[in-house]
N, CA and C atoms as an extended XYZ file, in Angstrom:
156
Properties=species:S:1:pos:R:3:atomname:S:1:resname:S:1:resid:I:1 pbc="F F F"
N       115.222        4.802       87.841 N   MET     1
C       116.070        3.657       88.120 CA  MET     1
C       117.412        3.820       87.417 C   MET     1
N       118.494        3.556       88.122 N   PRO     2
C       119.818        3.611       87.492 CA  PRO     2
C       119.984        2.491       86.459 C   PRO     2
N       120.684        2.811       85.377 N   THR     3
C       120.963        1.832       84.330 CA  THR     3
C       122.402        1.371       84.464 C   THR     3
N       122.606        0.062       84.403 N   ILE     4
C       123.935       -0.536       84.516 CA  ILE     4
C       124.244       -1.221       83.195 C   ILE     4
N       125.434       -0.953       82.652 N   TYR     5
C       125.872       -1.578       81.407 CA  TYR     5
C       126.841       -2.707       81.744 C   TYR     5
N       126.536       -3.910       81.259 N   LEU     6
C       127.375       -5.064       81.522 CA  LEU     6
C       128.321       -5.309       80.356 C   LEU     6
N       129.427       -5.995       80.619 N   LYS     7
C       130.453       -6.247       79.607 CA  LYS     7
C       129.952       -7.105       78.455 C   LYS     7
N       128.914       -7.906       78.669 N   ASN     8
C       128.390       -8.747       77.598 CA  ASN     8
C       127.408       -7.998       76.691 C   ASN     8
N       127.267       -6.671       76.901 N   GLY     9
C       126.396       -5.854       76.071 CA  GLY     9
C       124.990       -5.699       76.629 C   GLY     9
N       124.693       -6.380       77.696 N   GLU    10
C       123.373       -6.316       78.305 CA  GLU    10
C       123.228       -5.036       79.121 C   GLU    10
N       122.014       -4.494       79.162 N   THR    11
C       121.694       -3.319       79.956 CA  THR    11
C       120.692       -3.724       81.024 C   THR    11
N       120.957       -3.336       82.267 N   VAL    12
C       120.115       -3.721       83.390 CA  VAL    12
C       119.707       -2.477       84.149 C   VAL    12
N       118.434       -2.407       84.533 N   GLN    13
C       117.974       -1.330       85.405 CA  GLN    13
C       117.718       -1.919       86.783 C   GLN    13
N       118.276       -1.261       87.805 N   VAL    14
C       118.199       -1.758       89.175 CA  VAL    14
C       117.585       -0.672       90.051 C   VAL    14
N       116.711       -1.062       90.943 N   SER    15
C       116.115       -0.080       91.846 CA  SER    15
C       117.192        0.453       92.795 C   SER    15
N       116.988        1.650       93.283 N   VAL    16
C       117.954        2.300       94.167 CA  VAL    16
C       118.153        1.472       95.439 C   VAL    16
N       117.100        0.853       95.921 N   GLU    17
C       117.178        0.051       97.136 CA  GLU    17
C       118.104       -1.149       96.966 C   GLU    17
N       118.187       -1.720       95.757 N   ASN    18
C       118.993       -2.911       95.494 CA  ASN    18
C       120.317       -2.598       94.806 C   ASN    18
N       120.594       -1.331       94.550 N   LEU    19
C       121.763       -0.941       93.767 CA  LEU    19
C       123.075       -1.354       94.430 C   LEU    19
N       123.237       -1.090       95.711 N   GLU    20
C       124.490       -1.412       96.396 CA  GLU    20
C       124.784       -2.913       96.334 C   GLU    20
N       123.784       -3.734       96.616 N   ASP    21
C       123.982       -5.184       96.571 CA  ASP    21
C       124.312       -5.656       95.164 C   ASP    21
N       123.619       -5.120       94.153 N   PHE    22
C       123.871       -5.518       92.766 CA  PHE    22
C       125.294       -5.147       92.344 C   PHE    22
N       125.731       -3.937       92.669 N   LEU    23
C       127.084       -3.506       92.309 CA  LEU    23
C       128.142       -4.370       92.981 C   LEU    23
N       127.940       -4.692       94.234 N   TYR    24
C       128.906       -5.507       94.975 CA  TYR    24
C       128.987       -6.925       94.401 C   TYR    24
N       127.840       -7.516       94.093 N   GLU    25
C       127.799       -8.895       93.605 CA  GLU    25
C       128.247       -9.037       92.154 C   GLU    25
N       128.156       -7.968       91.357 N   ASN    26
C       128.429       -8.056       89.922 CA  ASN    26
C       129.546       -7.134       89.459 C   ASN    26
N       130.421       -6.708       90.348 N   HIS    27
C       131.442       -5.721       89.991 CA  HIS    27
C       132.341       -6.183       88.842 C   HIS    27
N       132.600       -7.472       88.698 N   GLU    28
C       133.470       -7.951       87.618 CA  GLU    28
C       132.752       -7.980       86.269 C   GLU    28
N       131.442       -7.911       86.244 N   ARG    29
C       130.670       -7.947       84.994 CA  ARG    29
C       130.292       -6.558       84.482 C   ARG    29
N       130.530       -5.508       85.276 N   ILE    30
C       130.070       -4.158       84.940 CA  ILE    30
C       131.081       -3.454       84.051 C   ILE    30
N       130.578       -2.846       82.996 N   GLU    31
C       131.398       -2.079       82.061 CA  GLU    31
C       131.482       -0.639       82.545 C   GLU    31
N       132.701       -0.109       82.601 N   VAL    32
C       132.896        1.272       83.034 CA  VAL    32
C       132.852        2.164       81.803 C   VAL    32
N       131.987        3.152       81.828 N   ARG    33
C       131.867        4.103       80.720 CA  ARG    33
C       132.155        5.492       81.235 C   ARG    33
N       132.780        6.276       80.401 N   ARG    34
C       133.073        7.667       80.733 CA  ARG    34
C       132.166        8.553       79.889 C   ARG    34
N       131.591        9.542       80.507 N   LYS    35
C       130.704       10.463       79.812 CA  LYS    35
C       131.480       11.728       79.484 C   LYS    35
N       131.393       12.156       78.226 N   LYS    36
C       132.089       13.375       77.811 CA  LYS    36
C       131.281       14.594       78.235 C   LYS    36
N       131.995       15.625       78.667 N   LEU    37
C       131.337       16.875       79.016 CA  LEU    37
C       130.913       17.594       77.743 C   LEU    37
N       129.793       18.241       77.781 N   ARG    38
C       129.288       18.937       76.604 CA  ARG    38
C       129.720       20.389       76.539 C   ARG    38
N       130.282       20.908       77.609 N   ARG    39
C       130.703       22.307       77.601 CA  ARG    39
C       132.102       22.418       76.991 C   ARG    39
N       132.374       23.512       76.307 N   PRO    40
C       133.708       23.694       75.713 CA  PRO    40
C       134.738       23.962       76.803 C   PRO    40
N       135.993       23.622       76.564 N   PRO    41
C       137.022       23.885       77.560 CA  PRO    41
C       137.221       25.389       77.766 C   PRO    41
N       137.597       25.762       78.964 N   VAL    42
C       137.826       27.172       79.289 CA  VAL    42
C       139.217       27.550       78.840 C   VAL    42
N       139.316       28.631       78.085 N   ASP    43
C       140.594       29.127       77.612 CA  ASP    43
C       141.173       30.045       78.687 C   ASP    43
N       142.367       29.750       79.170 N   ALA    44
C       142.973       30.515       80.256 CA  ALA    44
C       143.223       31.961       79.864 C   ALA    44
N       143.394       32.245       78.576 N   ALA    45
C       143.679       33.609       78.126 CA  ALA    45
C       142.436       34.494       78.194 C   ALA    45
N       141.231       33.925       78.178 N   THR    46
C       140.009       34.728       78.170 CA  THR    46
C       139.368       34.840       79.535 C   THR    46
N       139.924       34.156       80.522 N   VAL    47
C       139.340       34.209       81.881 CA  VAL    47
C       139.671       35.548       82.515 C   VAL    47
N       138.662       36.220       83.013 N   SER    48
C       138.844       37.517       83.648 CA  SER    48
C       139.195       37.318       85.110 C   SER    48
N       140.285       37.948       85.550 N   THR    49
C       140.696       37.847       86.949 CA  THR    49
C       140.568       39.175       87.668 C   THR    49
N       139.910       40.132       87.050 N   SER    50
C       139.791       41.447       87.676 CA  SER    50
C       138.744       41.398       88.788 C   SER    50
N       138.996       42.102       89.870 N   SER    51
C       138.037       42.169       90.963 CA  SER    51
C       137.401       43.559       90.962 C   SER    51
N       136.144       43.589       91.333 N   LYS    52
C       135.407       44.850       91.320 CA  LYS    52
C       135.239       45.377       92.721 C   LYS    52
């Protein structure tokens, strides 16, 4: 089940079947969170561009 974080600090789990309706009805209450990537950034100087 997807987890939805609300602006009041509450966490809600909604079934996939009801997800679209819940998101539409509660869009102003939903907190937007960004997830950080765990991989390190690619350094352009170390990228190999040689073709074999």
